[in-house]
Backbone bond lengths (Angstrom), bond angles and torsions (degrees), N, CA, C in turn:
res aa  C-N    CA-C-N  psi(-1)  N-CA   C-N-CA  omega(-1)  CA-C   N-CA-C  phi
1 X - - - 1.441 - - 1.501 109.48 -
2 X 1.341 117.62 -43.56 1.449 119.74 179.11 1.518 111.47 -61.24
3 X 1.315 121.15 -39.19 1.457 124.60 179.38 1.544 109.96 -60.13
4 X 1.366 116.01 -40.02 1.424 121.21 179.76 1.542 109.64 -65.01
5 X 1.322 115.88 -45.33 1.486 119.13 179.02 1.488 110.80 -62.12
6 X 1.353 117.11 -42.88 1.424 120.17 -179.61 1.526 110.03 -62.96
7 X 1.349 119.47 -43.58 1.428 122.72 176.70 1.556 112.01 -59.88
8 X 1.360 114.57 -43.59 1.479 118.04 178.55 1.488 112.29 -63.74
9 X 1.290 117.18 -38.59 1.450 122.59 177.91 1.544 110.10 -64.88
10 X 1.296 118.74 -47.33 1.439 122.17 179.78 1.536 109.63 -66.71
11 X 1.312 117.56 -40.14 1.461 118.65 177.88 1.519 111.41 -64.02
12 X 1.327 115.49 -40.91 1.465 119.30 176.95 1.545 110.28 -61.75
13 X 1.282 117.35 -43.18 1.468 119.99 -179.22 1.526 111.74 -63.16
14 X 1.331 117.02 -43.43 1.457 121.72 177.02 1.523 112.01 -61.52
15 X 1.333 113.22 -46.84 1.491 120.48 179.79 1.546 109.86 -60.65
16 X 1.307 114.68 -40.06 1.452 119.36 179.45 1.514 112.52 -66.13
17 X 1.322 117.26 -44.31 1.478 121.03 175.36 1.499 112.29 -59.71
18 X 1.348 117.01 -44.75 1.456 122.31 179.00 1.522 109.16 -59.47
19 X 1.308 115.66 -47.61 1.464 120.91 -178.85 1.498 111.03 -62.70
20 X 1.328 119.77 -41.86 1.462 121.76 176.48 1.510 112.65 -64.49
21 X 1.340 119.96 -42.99 1.440 123.68 178.66 1.578 108.60 -62.27
22 X 1.293 116.25 -45.81 1.475 120.73 178.58 1.522 111.45 -61.39
23 X 1.307 115.36 -44.19 1.470 120.19 178.43 1.481 113.79 -60.81
24 X 1.327 116.99 -44.16 1.449 120.50 178.39 1.532 111.02 -70.45
25 X 1.324 121.21 -31.88 1.426 121.62 173.61 1.548 111.53 -65.82
26 X 1.312 115.32 -35.46 1.499 120.27 174.96 1.523 110.38 -67.20
27 X 1.357 114.29 -43.36 1.479 118.95 177.14 1.553 109.51 -59.78
28 X 1.278 118.63 -41.89 1.491 121.36 176.21 1.504 111.21 -58.88
29 X 1.288 118.33 -43.51 1.495 119.89 177.77 1.476 111.35 -62.71
30 X 1.291 118.12 -38.08 1.472 121.10 179.47 1.551 111.36 -70.30
31 X 1.316 115.55 -38.68 1.473 121.03 179.57 1.513 111.30 -71.36
32 X 1.358 117.43 -26.33 1.423 119.96 176.66 1.561 111.11 -71.16
33 X 1.294 115.09 -23.71 1.517 120.05 176.35 1.526 112.46 -68.68
34 X 1.355 115.04 -23.40 1.443 120.85 172.37 1.504 105.84 -77.23
35 X 1.298 116.42 89.75 1.499 120.02 -171.18 1.510 110.61 -140.30
36 X 1.313 113.03 133.12 1.477 119.59 179.21 1.551 108.95 -129.50
37 X 1.348 115.93 108.82 1.472 115.92 178.21 1.504 111.66 -67.71
38 X 1.299 115.00 145.65 1.501 119.23 -179.88 1.537 104.46 -117.00
39 X 1.397 115.21 134.79 1.486 118.77 -175.97 1.529 115.63 -67.48
40 X 1.295 120.49 -16.56 1.437 123.57 -172.44 1.541 111.66 -104.79
41 X 1.305 117.57 2.74 1.505 120.58 179.09 1.506 109.17 -148.66
42 X 1.303 115.98 146.78 1.466 117.19 175.19 1.532 113.86 -79.31
43 X 1.298 117.23 3.08 1.487 121.97 -179.69 1.517 108.45 -103.52
44 X 1.342 118.01 121.97 1.470 117.94 178.69 1.526 112.43 -85.34
45 X 1.308 115.18 160.07 1.457 119.99 168.85 1.491 109.69 -74.40
46 X 1.330 118.68 126.89 1.472 120.13 177.62 1.512 111.31 -135.41
47 X 1.307 117.22 174.40 1.409 121.64 176.83 1.563 113.30 -95.11
48 X 1.351 116.33 6.91 1.445 120.08 -173.17 1.481 114.43 -63.17
49 X 1.312 118.76 -38.08 1.504 119.52 -178.20 1.525 110.80 -65.19
50 X 1.334 116.06 -29.47 1.448 118.37 173.80 1.521 110.98 -59.26
51 X 1.308 116.11 -43.34 1.477 120.65 178.35 1.527 112.77 -65.31
52 X 1.309 115.68 -39.04 1.491 119.19 179.19 1.562 109.45 -62.96
53 X 1.320 116.27 -48.64 1.412 121.35 -179.31 1.498 113.15 -62.86
54 X 1.350 115.81 -42.20 1.477 121.01 -179.23 1.559 108.67 -65.49
55 X 1.319 115.97 -43.54 1.459 117.69 -179.92 1.543 111.55 -59.39
56 X 1.349 114.38 -46.48 1.438 117.89 179.15 1.499 113.26 -59.05
57 X 1.373 116.98 -44.62 1.450 121.41 -175.28 1.546 110.26 -71.12
58 X 1.324 117.54 -43.35 1.427 119.86 -172.79 1.563 115.24 -89.01
59 X 1.303 117.62 -27.78 1.476 122.15 -176.07 1.520 111.10 -98.86
60 X 1.301 118.97 -26.79 1.470 120.46 -171.84 1.501 109.41 89.82
61 X 1.319 116.62 163.21 1.448 122.43 -170.62 1.510 116.89 -55.12
62 X 1.348 119.10 -59.92 1.443 119.78 -172.88 1.526 114.43 -64.94
63 X 1.329 117.15 -40.20 1.456 119.96 -178.80 1.568 108.94 -72.45
64 X 1.330 116.75 -39.64 1.463 120.95 177.64 1.558 110.66 -60.43
65 X 1.299 114.67 -44.43 1.461 118.70 178.56 1.521 109.98 -63.32
66 X 1.271 117.63 -41.15 1.493 120.59 177.93 1.511 111.17 -60.12
67 X 1.371 115.96 -43.08 1.461 120.32 179.89 1.553 110.04 -62.18
68 X 1.291 117.07 -39.38 1.468 121.83 179.75 1.530 111.42 -67.91
69 X 1.334 113.99 -41.11 1.493 119.18 177.00 1.508 109.99 -62.67
70 X 1.325 117.45 -40.40 1.435 121.96 178.56 1.581 110.24 -64.10
71 X 1.327 114.71 -40.26 1.486 120.76 178.05 1.540 108.40 -61.66
72 X 1.278 116.75 -48.99 1.469 120.29 179.98 1.537 112.27 -60.91
73 X 1.305 115.19 -41.48 1.482 120.48 177.50 1.530 112.05 -60.90
74 X 1.336 113.62 -43.04 1.472 119.02 178.73 1.532 110.32 -61.85
75 X 1.299 117.20 -43.42 1.465 120.46 178.58 1.510 111.69 -68.89
76 X 1.320 119.08 -40.75 1.448 121.54 179.95 1.532 112.39 -64.44
77 X 1.339 116.04 -28.21 1.462 121.06 176.96 1.540 111.94 -79.08
78 X 1.273 116.00 -4.73 1.488 118.77 176.74 1.513 116.27 100.42
79 X 1.384 115.96 0.35 1.432 116.58 175.68 1.534 109.75 -66.75
80 X 1.333 118.72 146.52 1.416 122.46 -173.32 1.557 112.40 -79.42
81 X 1.316 116.27 64.25 1.491 120.13 -176.16 1.511 113.61 -108.47
82 X 1.367 116.31 -12.28 1.464 119.63 177.54 1.533 109.75 -86.04
83 X 1.323 118.01 173.15 1.412 124.16 178.46 1.508 110.96 -56.12
84 X 1.302 118.21 133.75 1.476 120.05 -178.28 1.509 112.33 -69.90
85 X 1.296 120.49 -7.79 1.491 122.12 177.41 1.488 112.71 -82.06
86 X 1.298 118.18 -7.40 1.478 121.88 179.34 1.514 111.41 -105.59
87 X 1.327 117.91 177.77 1.466 121.00 -178.41 1.531 116.40 -76.75
88 X 1.365 116.27 -13.89 1.465 118.54 178.06 1.527 111.53 82.04
89 X 1.294 115.44 167.17 1.459 123.02 175.77 1.540 112.07 59.83
90 X 1.325 112.77 -152.84 1.492 119.54 -179.92 1.529 111.56 -59.69
91 X 1.334 116.77 -33.82 1.448 120.23 -179.26 1.546 111.32 -57.03
92 X 1.295 115.78 -36.55 1.463 119.96 179.25 1.528 110.71 -69.31
93 X 1.297 118.63 -31.71 1.434 122.85 -179.28 1.560 112.01 -75.39
94 X 1.272 117.45 -23.67 1.499 120.07 179.30 1.544 110.42 -107.36
95 X 1.315 118.69 0.22 1.421 122.84 179.16 1.476 111.44 -87.02
96 X 1.371 117.34 -165.41 1.482 121.53 -175.23 1.525 115.05 -60.26
97 X 1.309 117.52 -25.75 1.446 120.08 179.67 1.513 115.46 -93.72
98 X 1.335 113.92 0.09 1.472 119.56 -177.23 1.499 116.03 -55.35
99 X 1.313 118.39 -42.81 1.461 123.44 178.89 1.483 112.11 -58.75
100 X 1.334 116.22 -43.61 1.470 123.01 179.95 1.551 107.50 -61.57
101 X 1.379 113.04 -52.46 1.501 116.99 -175.99 1.493 111.64 -61.50
102 X 1.322 116.66 -45.70 1.486 120.74 -173.01 1.570 108.97 -69.43
103 X 1.324 118.68 -18.63 1.465 119.04 179.68 1.508 112.24 -79.64
104 X 1.321 118.49 -16.16 1.434 122.39 -173.94 1.544 116.09 -53.92
105 X 1.331 119.20 -47.28 1.477 118.24 -179.71 1.540 111.30 -61.80
106 X 1.329 117.78 -46.84 1.437 119.96 -179.90 1.523 111.81 -66.14
107 X 1.316 118.30 -41.96 1.460 120.27 179.66 1.549 109.19 -62.75
108 X 1.318 117.23 -45.99 1.481 118.99 178.97 1.514 112.90 -60.48
109 X 1.322 115.87 -40.30 1.431 122.14 177.31 1.594 110.81 -60.10
110 X 1.322 115.05 -48.28 1.435 120.15 -176.71 1.548 108.65 -67.51
111 X 1.287 119.60 -43.74 1.437 122.21 177.64 1.524 109.39 -57.59
112 X 1.282 117.42 -51.03 1.480 122.30 -178.73 1.514 111.04 -62.02
113 X 1.289 117.54 -43.46 1.522 119.36 -178.41 1.499 110.36 -66.05
114 X 1.356 117.84 -45.53 1.441 116.81 -178.28 1.545 112.85 -72.70
115 X 1.293 117.83 -29.29 1.492 120.22 175.06 1.546 109.40 -67.91
116 X 1.310 117.84 -38.40 1.451 118.95 179.61 1.545 112.89 -66.44
117 X 1.393 113.48 -24.72 1.467 117.88 175.16 1.532 112.64 -85.14
118 X 1.353 116.25 5.48 1.471 118.96 173.62 1.493 117.41 99.23
119 X 1.355 118.17 6.65 1.435 120.49 -179.10 1.494 113.22 -120.69
120 X 1.313 116.69 79.77 1.465 121.98 -176.41 1.510 112.68 -60.21
121 X 1.356 114.37 -50.94 1.485 118.32 -179.44 1.510 113.94 -59.47
122 X 1.345 113.03 -44.76 1.491 117.01 178.14 1.576 110.68 -63.28
123 X 1.305 115.57 -41.10 1.452 120.23 178.09 1.531 114.62 -59.29
124 X 1.330 113.17 -46.85 1.458 118.72 -178.39 1.515 111.18 -67.91
125 X 1.341 115.83 -42.73 1.473 118.87 179.11 1.519 111.23 -65.55
126 X 1.347 116.84 -39.84 1.485 120.66 175.23 1.489 112.36 -58.26
127 X 1.351 115.45 -43.47 1.427 119.69 176.26 1.494 114.42 -61.53
128 X 1.273 117.02 -42.45 1.472 122.85 175.04 1.497 110.41 -59.28
129 X 1.359 117.23 -48.92 1.430 122.10 -178.85 1.539 110.38 -58.29
130 X 1.300 116.66 -43.75 1.482 119.07 178.33 1.512 112.00 -61.65
131 X 1.323 117.00 -46.06 1.472 122.25 -178.74 1.539 107.86 -58.41
132 X 1.307 118.02 -50.37 1.478 120.11 -177.71 1.473 111.14 -68.58
133 X 1.325 120.56 -36.14 1.467 121.30 -179.89 1.530 109.02 -65.35
134 X 1.312 117.19 -49.87 1.469 120.77 -179.33 1.495 110.67 -62.57
135 X 1.361 116.37 -43.04 1.457 120.51 -178.38 1.505 113.66 -63.11
136 X 1.355 115.26 -47.18 1.473 120.21 178.82 1.525 112.52 -68.25
137 X 1.314 119.47 -38.54 1.457 119.75 177.84 1.523 110.49 -63.92
138 X 1.339 116.03 -42.36 1.483 118.19 -179.89 1.517 110.84 -64.29
139 X 1.323 116.11 -41.83 1.434 120.63 179.83 1.537 111.48 -64.10
140 X 1.322 114.16 -38.00 1.475 118.12 176.74 1.534 111.61 -65.37
141 X 1.343 118.04 -38.53 1.444 121.37 178.84 1.516 111.43 -65.69
142 X 1.338 115.86 -32.88 1.468 118.19 -179.92 1.517 113.00 -82.75
143 X 1.307 117.26 -40.12 1.466 119.08 -171.63 1.514 113.54 -109.86
144 X 1.310 119.78 -11.32 1.479 123.48 -179.20 1.544 111.94 51.56
145 X 1.306 115.01 46.01 1.478 118.58 178.32 1.525 112.33 -76.75
146 X 1.310 118.20 146.70 1.502 119.93 170.96 1.528 108.50 -61.85
147 X 1.300 115.94 156.41 1.463 123.33 -174.56 1.530 112.79 -50.76
148 X 1.329 117.36 -46.46 1.453 121.86 -178.02 1.509 111.26 -62.17
149 X 1.308 116.03 -44.66 1.506 120.41 178.66 1.502 110.78 -67.99
150 X 1.322 117.19 -37.52 1.463 121.01 177.76 1.485 111.60 -61.32
151 X 1.352 116.69 -46.07 1.492 122.80 177.19 1.488 108.41 -59.37
152 X 1.310 122.01 -40.49 1.439 123.98 -177.57 1.524 111.33 -74.66
153 X 1.285 118.25 -24.96 1.484 120.92 -177.61 1.536 111.17 -93.78
154 X 1.303 117.89 -30.13 1.485 119.52 -171.83 1.533 116.31 -113.65
155 X 1.320 115.76 -13.14 1.482 116.91 -174.50 1.529 112.16 -130.17
156 X 1.274 117.69 -58.76 1.482 121.86 -170.05 1.505 116.49 -52.52
157 X 1.361 118.36 -49.80 1.471 117.91 -177.58 1.536 114.39 -64.22
158 X 1.295 116.32 -16.94 1.448 120.57 -172.54 1.566 110.87 -98.33
159 X 1.260 120.04 -14.27 1.444 122.40 -175.04 1.534 114.47 -59.69
160 X 1.299 120.41 -45.50 1.489 117.01 179.79 1.524 111.97 -60.44
161 X 1.310 118.84 -42.77 1.419 122.01 179.20 1.499 111.90 -64.84
162 X 1.321 116.47 -37.99 1.480 119.59 -179.10 1.516 111.00 -68.40
163 X 1.348 118.08 -35.35 1.461 120.63 176.20 1.482 108.98 -60.27
164 X 1.331 116.95 -44.36 1.484 119.90 178.54 1.548 110.88 -64.15
165 X 1.322 117.68 -40.52 1.458 119.72 -178.31 1.564 108.35 -68.25
166 X 1.260 120.09 -39.96 1.480 122.11 177.79 1.530 109.09 -61.11
167 X 1.335 117.81 -45.75 1.454 120.52 179.33 1.545 109.98 -61.28
168 X 1.326 116.84 -46.40 1.456 120.59 178.93 1.536 111.51 -59.85
169 X 1.304 117.67 -43.86 1.464 120.20 -179.28 1.526 109.39 -64.19
170 X 1.304 117.78 -40.28 1.472 118.61 178.51 1.462 113.99 -65.68
171 X 1.361 116.42 -37.40 1.468 119.43 175.38 1.510 111.79 -62.98
172 X 1.334 114.40 -47.33 1.460 121.22 179.77 1.530 110.57 -60.21
173 X 1.333 115.76 -42.60 1.466 121.58 -179.32 1.542 110.19 -62.42
174 X 1.312 116.31 -41.11 1.448 120.13 179.86 1.501 110.71 -61.81
175 X 1.293 117.68 -38.00 1.453 119.88 -179.09 1.495 114.59 -80.15
176 X 1.353 116.66 -40.11 1.468 123.21 -173.35 1.474 117.14 -97.48
177 X 1.286 117.05 -21.99 1.502 119.27 -172.47 1.515 113.03 -62.12
178 X 1.290 122.68 -37.92 1.438 118.73 177.27 1.543 113.38 -57.48
179 X 1.308 117.91 -38.28 1.467 121.15 177.01 1.507 107.72 -75.50
180 X 1.333 119.63 -40.45 1.450 121.58 -176.56 1.554 111.08 -69.82
181 X 1.335 118.47 -28.44 1.430 119.41 -178.39 1.525 111.89 -70.12
182 X 1.302 117.85 -18.61 1.495 121.13 176.01 1.493 110.84 -77.94
183 X 1.343 118.40 -13.55 1.456 120.12 -176.06 1.544 108.91 -80.01
184 X 1.313 115.72 149.19 1.459 118.72 -179.26 1.528 111.46 -71.64
């Protein structure tokens, strides 16, 4: 009887993790729809980084990274989960926004890991720094922009929105993290 209960408990935990990862990948697809193209950069403003940060804070590093990998796999397979301003599919992963997208699993992992160690602000800021670093480096490799132009295309226009996203994530974490920290 105890072996059956243990199996059911483990099965439930696995099913719960799968459901959470799938749910966050769906959230990422919805947040990608919040997209505003900017005329001076090939990178649109989107809500995706909000999802990355939330996943890290609420799910913890490994599960958040899994959710982001699932999201990227869905997009690579051609599901319409990336920003509608881009070409979609694999082309989006190798295009101007590829560095931002490919940074999501690592950023979510770092956010989650640092938050679990008790430093939410540091975790969220580290995740933002990773996303911008990967995104700018990728854009530089594609377009070979001088540093000033690169900063204007990949970082500067996004900073006000990211400050708001960081604040929102920290507010949500303050309210939900006690409940989320009990989750496996």
